[in-house]
Every structure is written in C-alpha cells, then in structure tokens.
N, C-alpha and C positions, 0 to 999 in steps of 0.2 A: 408537357406540360410537366412545371416543378413542382415536388408536391406540395409546396406553400398553395400553392393557387388550387390544387386540388381539395386540401381539405377545407380551402374556405370555401370552396364551391358546397360545400357540405353545411355552410353557418344554416341553422333551420331545422336539421337533418337531425331523426333519432340515430348516437353512433354509439358501439363498444370500443372502450378503451385499456388495450392491457400495458402493464407497466411493468417496469425492471424489477428484478425481486421479488416482486409480490403475488400469490397465489390467487387473488381474486379479479376480476373484470368490473369497468366499471360502465351503465349504459347511460346514458343523458340525451337531450336535446344538447347540441353544438350551440352556444349564445355567443361566443367572442373568439378569433384567433389571430393572434399576433405575429410579425415574424418570427421570433422566436421558436415557433408552434407553442406554446403558451393556452392553453384552451379553458375557457368556462365554460360547463358544461349546468345546466339545469335541469330539476326532476326526476335526479342523478340514484340510480340503485348500484347497490354492490353485489354481484354474483359468486357464487362461492360455486363449483362442482353445477354449476346447471344449474342452478334456485339461487335465485332473488333472497337473499337477506337480512338486507335491511337497505330504509332509504335514507339517501343522505342530504336531498335537496339540491342547493347548489354548490357547486365544488370549484375549486381552479386546481388542474395540472399542468404543472411543468414540465417545461417540452424536451427538456432534457432524460425524462424520467420514461418517457412512452416509449416504447417498441413499434405498437400496432394500433391506427387506427381503422376501425371497420365499421360503414357504415350500414344499418340495421336496414331491411326491409320488410314493411310493413303491411 
C-alpha cells in the first residue's frame, strides 16, 4: 500500500502529526487529504511534552512539513 492510500484510509479517524522543526505535536480528526499529503484536521489540539496546551480547531498542515502521521487508538 502506498503512503497516500494509507493516510487516506485514516480519514475520519483521530491522528497525531509530528512536523519538521517543531517541538509540539498536533492531534485532531483527519478531514481531508490530497495527493501532496496536505492534511486538514478538525477539533485539533496542540500537545507539548505530553500535555494538551491549547485548542486550535480547524488546521491545514502542508505535506512537506510532516514527519509522522500516527493514528490514535481511542
């Protein structure tokens, strides 16, 4: 399975996103993915050192800044 297909299969699921050069993780529900792995997350929160620090709501993450997309088991 190609990475695009795997990430697209996570639409509607809660995921955590790690990005280049950032010291925080984003956690939210994956709403939309395109062919460049740009992601639209809803109900997004910022996690710093394992603690939820602030609610961000709707967030668009550019695909070339993403290091890791990790599904969250609820």
